[in-house]
Jmol script that loads the backbone (N, CA, C; Angstrom):
load data "model"
ATOM      1  N   MET A   1       0.652  -1.046   0.162  1.00  0.00           N
ATOM      2  CA  MET A   1      -0.173  -0.031   0.165  1.00  0.00           C
ATOM      3  C   MET A   1       0.915   1.179  -0.041  1.00  0.00           C
ATOM      4  N   PRO A   2       0.614   1.943  -0.864  1.00  0.00           N
ATOM      5  CA  PRO A   2       1.494   3.383  -0.749  1.00  0.00           C
ATOM      6  C   PRO A   2       1.410   4.006   0.573  1.00  0.00           C
ATOM      7  N   LEU A   3       2.291   5.136   0.487  1.00  0.00           N
ATOM      8  CA  LEU A   3       2.569   5.692   1.743  1.00  0.00           C
ATOM      9  C   LEU A   3       1.772   7.438   1.478  1.00  0.00           C
ATOM     10  N   ARG A   4       1.198   7.581   2.303  1.00  0.00           N
ATOM     11  CA  ARG A   4       0.308   9.125   2.277  1.00  0.00           C
ATOM     12  C   ARG A   4       1.059  10.017   3.618  1.00  0.00           C
ATOM     13  N   TYR A   5       0.836  11.161   3.454  1.00  0.00           N
ATOM     14  CA  TYR A   5       1.004  12.023   4.642  1.00  0.00           C
ATOM     15  C   TYR A   5      -0.032  12.140   5.600  1.00  0.00           C
ATOM     16  N   PHE A   6      -0.346  12.019   6.925  1.00  0.00           N
ATOM     17  CA  PHE A   6      -0.903  12.201   7.774  1.00  0.00           C
ATOM     18  C   PHE A   6      -0.527  12.914   8.933  1.00  0.00           C
ATOM     19  N   GLU A   7      -1.949  13.674   9.528  1.00  0.00           N
ATOM     20  CA  GLU A   7      -1.827  14.377  10.370  1.00  0.00           C
ATOM     21  C   GLU A   7      -2.397  13.674  11.796  1.00  0.00           C
ATOM     22  N   VAL A   8      -1.749  13.712  12.988  1.00  0.00           N
ATOM     23  CA  VAL A   8      -2.324  13.209  14.057  1.00  0.00           C
ATOM     24  C   VAL A   8      -2.236  14.467  15.103  1.00  0.00           C
ATOM     25  N   ASP A   9      -3.661  14.959  15.597  1.00  0.00           N
ATOM     26  CA  ASP A   9      -3.833  15.495  16.743  1.00  0.00           C
ATOM     27  C   ASP A   9      -4.105  15.179  17.812  1.00  0.00           C
ATOM     28  N   VAL A  10      -3.455  15.580  18.877  1.00  0.00           N
ATOM     29  CA  VAL A  10      -3.315  14.694  20.207  1.00  0.00           C
ATOM     30  C   VAL A  10      -4.038  16.189  21.180  1.00  0.00           C
ATOM     31  N   PRO A  11      -4.597  15.976  21.813  1.00  0.00           N
ATOM     32  CA  PRO A  11      -5.218  16.764  23.012  1.00  0.00           C
ATOM     33  C   PRO A  11      -4.194  16.749  23.865  1.00  0.00           C
ATOM     34  N   ILE A  12      -3.664  18.223  24.454  1.00  0.00           N
ATOM     35  CA  ILE A  12      -3.031  18.095  25.847  1.00  0.00           C
ATOM     36  C   ILE A  12      -3.202  19.077  26.582  1.00  0.00           C
ATOM     37  N   HIS A  13      -2.931  18.990  28.118  1.00  0.00           N
ATOM     38  CA  HIS A  13      -3.285  19.862  29.007  1.00  0.00           C
ATOM     39  C   HIS A  13      -1.901  19.814  30.061  1.00  0.00           C
ATOM     40  N   ASP A  14      -1.971  21.139  31.136  1.00  0.00           N
ATOM     41  CA  ASP A  14      -1.550  21.157  31.858  1.00  0.00           C
ATOM     42  C   ASP A  14      -2.370  21.624  32.883  1.00  0.00           C
ATOM     43  N   THR A  15      -2.445  20.753  33.998  1.00  0.00           N
ATOM     44  CA  THR A  15      -3.414  20.821  34.972  1.00  0.00           C
ATOM     45  C   THR A  15      -2.892  22.080  36.186  1.00  0.00           C
ATOM     46  N   SER A  16      -1.575  22.063  36.028  1.00  0.00           N
ATOM     47  CA  SER A  16      -0.943  23.026  37.217  1.00  0.00           C
ATOM     48  C   SER A  16      -1.351  24.527  36.870  1.00  0.00           C
ATOM     49  N   ARG A  17      -1.884  24.927  35.119  1.00  0.00           N
ATOM     50  CA  ARG A  17      -2.351  26.290  34.807  1.00  0.00           C
ATOM     51  C   ARG A  17      -3.569  26.083  34.333  1.00  0.00           C
ATOM     52  N   ALA A  18      -4.107  24.963  34.195  1.00  0.00           N
ATOM     53  CA  ALA A  18      -5.383  24.926  33.669  1.00  0.00           C
ATOM     54  C   ALA A  18      -5.175  25.596  31.866  1.00  0.00           C
ATOM     55  N   GLN A  19      -4.139  24.991  31.496  1.00  0.00           N
ATOM     56  CA  GLN A  19      -4.223  25.372  30.533  1.00  0.00           C
ATOM     57  C   GLN A  19      -4.377  23.986  29.301  1.00  0.00           C
ATOM     58  N   HIS A  20      -4.653  24.254  27.681  1.00  0.00           N
ATOM     59  CA  HIS A  20      -5.359  23.158  27.308  1.00  0.00           C
ATOM     60  C   HIS A  20      -4.516  23.535  25.710  1.00  0.00           C
ATOM     61  N   GLY A  21      -4.325  22.526  24.922  1.00  0.00           N
ATOM     62  CA  GLY A  21      -3.959  22.726  23.402  1.00  0.00           C
ATOM     63  C   GLY A  21      -3.879  21.619  22.623  1.00  0.00           C
ATOM     64  N   VAL A  22      -3.206  21.297  21.566  1.00  0.00           N
ATOM     65  CA  VAL A  22      -3.163  20.031  20.937  1.00  0.00           C
ATOM     66  C   VAL A  22      -1.805  19.940  20.275  1.00  0.00           C
ATOM     67  N   HIS A  23      -1.326  18.740  20.252  1.00  0.00           N
ATOM     68  CA  HIS A  23       0.002  18.375  19.973  1.00  0.00           C
ATOM     69  C   HIS A  23      -0.031  17.667  18.717  1.00  0.00           C
ATOM     70  N   VAL A  24       0.440  18.080  17.248  1.00  0.00           N
ATOM     71  CA  VAL A  24       0.059  17.825  16.116  1.00  0.00           C
ATOM     72  C   VAL A  24       1.344  16.857  15.505  1.00  0.00           C
ATOM     73  N   PHE A  25       1.155  16.071  15.195  1.00  0.00           N
ATOM     74  CA  PHE A  25       2.188  15.279  14.488  1.00  0.00           C
ATOM     75  C   PHE A  25       2.147  14.769  13.106  1.00  0.00           C
ATOM     76  N   THR A  26       2.897  14.978  12.098  1.00  0.00           N
ATOM     77  CA  THR A  26       2.743  14.742  10.661  1.00  0.00           C
ATOM     78  C   THR A  26       4.051  13.575  10.208  1.00  0.00           C
ATOM     79  N   GLY A  27       3.443  12.804   9.392  1.00  0.00           N
ATOM     80  CA  GLY A  27       4.220  11.915   8.395  1.00  0.00           C
ATOM     81  C   GLY A  27       3.830  10.829   8.000  1.00  0.00           C
ATOM     82  N   GLU A  28       4.465  10.075   7.103  1.00  0.00           N
ATOM     83  CA  GLU A  28       4.146   9.289   6.239  1.00  0.00           C
ATOM     84  C   GLU A  28       3.526   7.897   6.577  1.00  0.00           C
ATOM     85  N   ALA A  29       2.788   7.282   6.295  1.00  0.00           N
ATOM     86  CA  ALA A  29       2.053   5.993   6.783  1.00  0.00           C
ATOM     87  C   ALA A  29       0.871   5.644   5.934  1.00  0.00           C
ATOM     88  N   THR A  30       0.548   4.353   6.145  1.00  0.00           N
ATOM     89  CA  THR A  30      -0.332   3.606   4.978  1.00  0.00           C
ATOM     90  C   THR A  30      -1.908   3.432   5.490  1.00  0.00           C
ATOM     91  N   SER A  31      -2.065   3.992   6.698  1.00  0.00           N
ATOM     92  CA  SER A  31      -3.123   4.234   7.510  1.00  0.00           C
ATOM     93  C   SER A  31      -3.232   5.175   8.531  1.00  0.00           C
ATOM     94  N   ALA A  32      -4.745   5.470   8.690  1.00  0.00           N
ATOM     95  CA  ALA A  32      -4.871   6.340  10.100  1.00  0.00           C
ATOM     96  C   ALA A  32      -4.216   5.685  11.374  1.00  0.00           C
ATOM     97  N   THR A  33      -4.499   4.589  11.364  1.00  0.00           N
ATOM     98  CA  THR A  33      -4.215   3.565  12.573  1.00  0.00           C
ATOM     99  C   THR A  33      -2.718   3.393  12.570  1.00  0.00           C
ATOM    100  N   GLU A  34      -2.071   3.463  11.483  1.00  0.00           N
ATOM    101  CA  GLU A  34      -0.433   3.430  11.537  1.00  0.00           C
ATOM    102  C   GLU A  34      -0.021   4.722  11.974  1.00  0.00           C
ATOM    103  N   ALA A  35      -0.605   5.735  11.499  1.00  0.00           N
ATOM    104  CA  ALA A  35      -0.084   7.016  11.693  1.00  0.00           C
ATOM    105  C   ALA A  35      -0.033   7.313  13.148  1.00  0.00           C
ATOM    106  N   LEU A  36      -1.162   6.657  14.144  1.00  0.00           N
ATOM    107  CA  LEU A  36      -1.366   7.009  15.289  1.00  0.00           C
ATOM    108  C   LEU A  36      -0.180   6.206  16.102  1.00  0.00           C
ATOM    109  N   ARG A  37      -0.147   5.160  15.558  1.00  0.00           N
ATOM    110  CA  ARG A  37       0.995   4.165  16.173  1.00  0.00           C
ATOM    111  C   ARG A  37       2.388   5.098  16.304  1.00  0.00           C
ATOM    112  N   ILE A  38       2.500   5.101  15.027  1.00  0.00           N
ATOM    113  CA  ILE A  38       4.242   5.964  14.933  1.00  0.00           C
ATOM    114  C   ILE A  38       4.176   7.081  15.357  1.00  0.00           C
ATOM    115  N   ALA A  39       3.010   7.961  15.652  1.00  0.00           N
ATOM    116  CA  ALA A  39       3.002   9.446  16.444  1.00  0.00           C
ATOM    117  C   ALA A  39       3.556   8.968  17.768  1.00  0.00           C
ATOM    118  N   HIS A  40       2.780   7.927  18.524  1.00  0.00           N
ATOM    119  CA  HIS A  40       3.010   7.418  19.684  1.00  0.00           C
ATOM    120  C   HIS A  40       3.944   7.123  19.879  1.00  0.00           C
ATOM    121  N   GLU A  41       4.953   6.456  18.914  1.00  0.00           N
ATOM    122  CA  GLU A  41       5.982   5.810  19.371  1.00  0.00           C
ATOM    123  C   GLU A  41       7.093   6.802  19.606  1.00  0.00           C
ATOM    124  N   VAL A  42       7.016   7.920  18.588  1.00  0.00           N
ATOM    125  CA  VAL A  42       7.906   9.063  18.462  1.00  0.00           C
ATOM    126  C   VAL A  42       7.762   9.936  19.849  1.00  0.00           C
ATOM    127  N   TYR A  43       6.625  10.202  20.300  1.00  0.00           N
ATOM    128  CA  TYR A  43       6.320  10.612  21.384  1.00  0.00           C
ATOM    129  C   TYR A  43       7.272  10.002  22.580  1.00  0.00           C
ATOM    130  N   ASP A  44       6.810   8.975  22.520  1.00  0.00           N
ATOM    131  CA  ASP A  44       7.351   7.984  23.827  1.00  0.00           C
ATOM    132  C   ASP A  44       8.640   8.210  23.635  1.00  0.00           C
ATOM    133  N   ALA A  45       9.509   7.847  22.371  1.00  0.00           N
ATOM    134  CA  ALA A  45      10.912   8.186  22.417  1.00  0.00           C
ATOM    135  C   ALA A  45      11.382   9.113  23.057  1.00  0.00           C
ATOM    136  N   ALA A  46      10.899  10.683  22.237  1.00  0.00           N
ATOM    137  CA  ALA A  46      10.911  11.702  23.131  1.00  0.00           C
ATOM    138  C   ALA A  46      11.358  11.975  24.175  1.00  0.00           C
ATOM    139  N   LEU A  47      10.299  11.732  24.898  1.00  0.00           N
ATOM    140  CA  LEU A  47       9.777  11.818  26.262  1.00  0.00           C
ATOM    141  C   LEU A  47      11.313  10.798  27.228  1.00  0.00           C
ATOM    142  N   ALA A  48      10.971   9.679  26.358  1.00  0.00           N
ATOM    143  CA  ALA A  48      12.551   9.299  27.020  1.00  0.00           C
ATOM    144  C   ALA A  48      13.836   9.403  27.144  1.00  0.00           C
ATOM    145  N   ALA A  49      14.363  10.055  25.827  1.00  0.00           N
ATOM    146  CA  ALA A  49      15.477  10.633  25.805  1.00  0.00           C
ATOM    147  C   ALA A  49      15.387  11.969  26.687  1.00  0.00           C
ATOM    148  N   HIS A  50      14.376  12.913  26.768  1.00  0.00           N
ATOM    149  CA  HIS A  50      14.643  14.258  27.492  1.00  0.00           C
ATOM    150  C   HIS A  50      14.415  13.461  29.313  1.00  0.00           C
ATOM    151  N   THR A  51      13.461  12.675  29.566  1.00  0.00           N
ATOM    152  CA  THR A  51      13.846  12.001  31.007  1.00  0.00           C
ATOM    153  C   THR A  51      15.513  11.315  31.363  1.00  0.00           C
ATOM    154  N   ALA A  52      15.992  10.951  30.213  1.00  0.00           N
ATOM    155  CA  ALA A  52      17.454  10.532  30.329  1.00  0.00           C
ATOM    156  C   ALA A  52      18.587  11.385  30.065  1.00  0.00           C
ATOM    157  N   GLY A  53      17.714  12.731  30.089  1.00  0.00           N
ATOM    158  CA  GLY A  53      18.953  13.844  29.622  1.00  0.00           C
ATOM    159  C   GLY A  53      19.543  13.585  28.647  1.00  0.00           C
ATOM    160  N   ILE A  54      19.448  13.337  27.596  1.00  0.00           N
ATOM    161  CA  ILE A  54      19.939  12.894  26.145  1.00  0.00           C
ATOM    162  C   ILE A  54      19.106  13.950  25.488  1.00  0.00           C
ATOM    163  N   ALA A  55      19.805  14.084  23.976  1.00  0.00           N
ATOM    164  CA  ALA A  55      19.228  14.784  23.176  1.00  0.00           C
ATOM    165  C   ALA A  55      17.654  14.027  22.580  1.00  0.00           C
ATOM    166  N   ILE A  56      16.466  14.951  22.212  1.00  0.00           N
ATOM    167  CA  ILE A  56      15.625  14.229  21.659  1.00  0.00           C
ATOM    168  C   ILE A  56      16.152  13.702  20.403  1.00  0.00           C
ATOM    169  N   PRO A  57      15.483  12.564  19.970  1.00  0.00           N
ATOM    170  CA  PRO A  57      16.087  12.298  18.182  1.00  0.00           C
ATOM    171  C   PRO A  57      14.886  13.626  17.697  1.00  0.00           C
ATOM    172  N   GLY A  58      15.943  13.278  16.441  1.00  0.00           N
ATOM    173  CA  GLY A  58      15.367  14.314  15.130  1.00  0.00           C
ATOM    174  C   GLY A  58      14.364  13.555  14.651  1.00  0.00           C
ATOM    175  N   LYS A  59      13.786  13.845  13.161  1.00  0.00           N
ATOM    176  CA  LYS A  59      12.822  13.629  12.388  1.00  0.00           C
ATOM    177  C   LYS A  59      13.248  11.542  12.192  1.00  0.00           C
ATOM    178  N   GLN A  60      12.206  11.035  12.651  1.00  0.00           N
ATOM    179  CA  GLN A  60      12.732   9.733  12.016  1.00  0.00           C
ATOM    180  C   GLN A  60      11.628   9.393  10.661  1.00  0.00           C
ATOM    181  N   ALA A  61      12.142   7.966  10.249  1.00  0.00           N
ATOM    182  CA  ALA A  61      11.541   7.902   9.068  1.00  0.00           C
ATOM    183  C   ALA A  61      10.131   8.031   8.656  1.00  0.00           C
ATOM    184  N   GLY A  62      10.005   8.562   7.613  1.00  0.00           N
ATOM    185  CA  GLY A  62       8.651   8.877   7.165  1.00  0.00           C
ATOM    186  C   GLY A  62       8.364  10.366   7.505  1.00  0.00           C
ATOM    187  N   GLY A  63       9.430  11.287   7.994  1.00  0.00           N
ATOM    188  CA  GLY A  63       9.455  12.396   8.510  1.00  0.00           C
ATOM    189  C   GLY A  63       8.907  12.802   9.940  1.00  0.00           C
ATOM    190  N   TRP A  64       8.657  11.573  10.565  1.00  0.00           N
ATOM    191  CA  TRP A  64       7.822  11.651  11.734  1.00  0.00           C
ATOM    192  C   TRP A  64       8.845  12.019  12.814  1.00  0.00           C
ATOM    193  N   GLY A  65       8.417  13.154  13.743  1.00  0.00           N
ATOM    194  CA  GLY A  65       8.871  13.573  15.001  1.00  0.00           C
ATOM    195  C   GLY A  65       8.232  14.287  16.110  1.00  0.00           C
ATOM    196  N   ALA A  66       9.019  14.712  17.142  1.00  0.00           N
ATOM    197  CA  ALA A  66       8.223  15.096  18.338  1.00  0.00           C
ATOM    198  C   ALA A  66       9.041  16.576  18.774  1.00  0.00           C
ATOM    199  N   ARG A  67       9.197  17.105  18.047  1.00  0.00           N
ATOM    200  CA  ARG A  67       9.916  18.329  18.301  1.00  0.00           C
ATOM    201  C   ARG A  67       8.717  19.145  19.367  1.00  0.00           C
ATOM    202  N   GLY A  68       9.330  19.927  20.343  1.00  0.00           N
ATOM    203  CA  GLY A  68       8.310  21.051  20.811  1.00  0.00           C
ATOM    204  C   GLY A  68       7.884  20.318  22.094  1.00  0.00           C
ATOM    205  N   LEU A  69       8.280  19.159  22.504  1.00  0.00           N
ATOM    206  CA  LEU A  69       8.186  18.164  23.455  1.00  0.00           C
ATOM    207  C   LEU A  69       7.744  19.305  24.769  1.00  0.00           C
ATOM    208  N   ARG A  70       6.872  19.087  25.547  1.00  0.00           N
ATOM    209  CA  ARG A  70       6.023  19.754  26.708  1.00  0.00           C
ATOM    210  C   ARG A  70       6.119  18.708  28.019  1.00  0.00           C
ATOM    211  N   PRO A  71       7.463  19.015  28.447  1.00  0.00           N
ATOM    212  CA  PRO A  71       7.359  18.178  30.126  1.00  0.00           C
ATOM    213  C   PRO A  71       6.256  18.550  30.747  1.00  0.00           C
ATOM    214  N   GLY A  72       5.873  17.478  31.772  1.00  0.00           N
ATOM    215  CA  GLY A  72       4.572  18.353  32.397  1.00  0.00           C
ATOM    216  C   GLY A  72       3.022  18.373  32.153  1.00  0.00           C
ATOM    217  N   TRP A  73       3.246  18.299  30.688  1.00  0.00           N
ATOM    218  CA  TRP A  73       1.724  18.466  29.894  1.00  0.00           C
ATOM    219  C   TRP A  73       1.493  17.002  29.678  1.00  0.00           C
ATOM    220  N   ALA A  74      -0.091  16.624  29.880  1.00  0.00           N
ATOM    221  CA  ALA A  74      -0.326  15.355  29.793  1.00  0.00           C
ATOM    222  C   ALA A  74      -0.737  15.116  28.143  1.00  0.00           C
ATOM    223  N   LEU A  75      -0.554  14.093  27.482  1.00  0.00           N
ATOM    224  CA  LEU A  75      -1.254  13.761  26.035  1.00  0.00           C
ATOM    225  C   LEU A  75      -2.357  13.001  26.385  1.00  0.00           C
ATOM    226  N   ASP A  76      -3.593  13.162  25.901  1.00  0.00           N
ATOM    227  CA  ASP A  76      -4.625  12.431  25.818  1.00  0.00           C
ATOM    228  C   ASP A  76      -5.052  11.262  24.283  1.00  0.00           C
ATOM    229  N   TRP A  77      -3.942  10.495  24.285  1.00  0.00           N
ATOM    230  CA  TRP A  77      -4.013   9.329  23.255  1.00  0.00           C
ATOM    231  C   TRP A  77      -5.223   8.808  22.881  1.00  0.00           C
ATOM    232  N   GLN A  78      -5.929   8.536  24.053  1.00  0.00           N
ATOM    233  CA  GLN A  78      -7.432   8.167  23.732  1.00  0.00           C
ATOM    234  C   GLN A  78      -8.173   9.053  22.817  1.00  0.00           C
ATOM    235  N   ALA A  79      -8.202  10.202  23.119  1.00  0.00           N
ATOM    236  CA  ALA A  79      -8.622  11.120  22.092  1.00  0.00           C
ATOM    237  C   ALA A  79      -8.286  11.469  20.982  1.00  0.00           C
ATOM    238  N   ALA A  80      -6.846  10.950  20.897  1.00  0.00           N
ATOM    239  CA  ALA A  80      -6.383  11.696  19.854  1.00  0.00           C
ATOM    240  C   ALA A  80      -6.986  11.217  18.267  1.00  0.00           C
ATOM    241  N   LYS A  81      -7.031  12.436  16.784  1.00  0.00           N
ATOM    242  CA  LYS A  81      -7.247  11.540  15.987  1.00  0.00           C
ATOM    243  C   LYS A  81      -6.433  12.120  14.910  1.00  0.00           C
ATOM    244  N   ALA A  82      -6.665  10.768  14.103  1.00  0.00           N
ATOM    245  CA  ALA A  82      -5.662  10.608  12.688  1.00  0.00           C
ATOM    246  C   ALA A  82      -6.175  10.922  11.476  1.00  0.00           C
ATOM    247  N   GLY A  83      -5.856  11.805  10.461  1.00  0.00           N
ATOM    248  CA  GLY A  83      -6.454  11.588   9.250  1.00  0.00           C
ATOM    249  C   GLY A  83      -5.344  12.018   7.967  1.00  0.00           C
ATOM    250  N   PRO A  84      -5.835  12.329   6.624  1.00  0.00           N
ATOM    251  CA  PRO A  84      -4.679  12.778   5.977  1.00  0.00           C
ATOM    252  C   PRO A  84      -4.341  14.200   6.209  1.00  0.00           C
ATOM    253  N   TRP A  85      -3.175  14.464   5.978  1.00  0.00           N
ATOM    254  CA  TRP A  85      -2.854  15.957   6.307  1.00  0.00           C
ATOM    255  C   TRP A  85      -3.164  16.517   4.765  1.00  0.00           C
ATOM    256  N   ASN A  86      -3.776  17.935   5.226  1.00  0.00           N
ATOM    257  CA  ASN A  86      -4.166  18.953   4.364  1.00  0.00           C
ATOM    258  C   ASN A  86      -3.245  20.051   3.928  1.00  0.00           C
ATOM    259  N   ASN A  87      -2.186  20.415   3.171  1.00  0.00           N
ATOM    260  CA  ASN A  87      -1.672  21.463   3.442  1.00  0.00           C
ATOM    261  C   ASN A  87      -2.171  22.436   2.966  1.00  0.00           C
ATOM    262  N   GLU A  88      -2.790  23.735   4.054  1.00  0.00           N
ATOM    263  CA  GLU A  88      -3.356  24.647   3.583  1.00  0.00           C
ATOM    264  C   GLU A  88      -2.596  25.636   2.684  1.00  0.00           C
ATOM    265  N   LEU A  89      -1.453  25.351   2.125  1.00  0.00           N
ATOM    266  CA  LEU A  89      -1.108  26.290   1.271  1.00  0.00           C
ATOM    267  C   LEU A  89      -1.225  25.708  -0.415  1.00  0.00           C
TER     268      LEU A  89
END
end "model"
wireframe off; spacefill off
backbone 0.3
color backbone group
């Protein structure tokens, strides 16, 4: 199956300041399900690197990455939505 570019939107919140937002991941995948899995994996790798005090990995295969990591913010992966990425430009 050919790869397409997907966007994964994950609601985030910081309860200490009552702030909310969305963390957006983009990259290539064969399906929305695969895109969600990959986004979660790159986030977990970035958080593990940060916790260990090492550099957060850059973009991975397919363009996936977790730049803009916000330690202390909780991601709601159950409410995450994945779909084809639409370039606004």
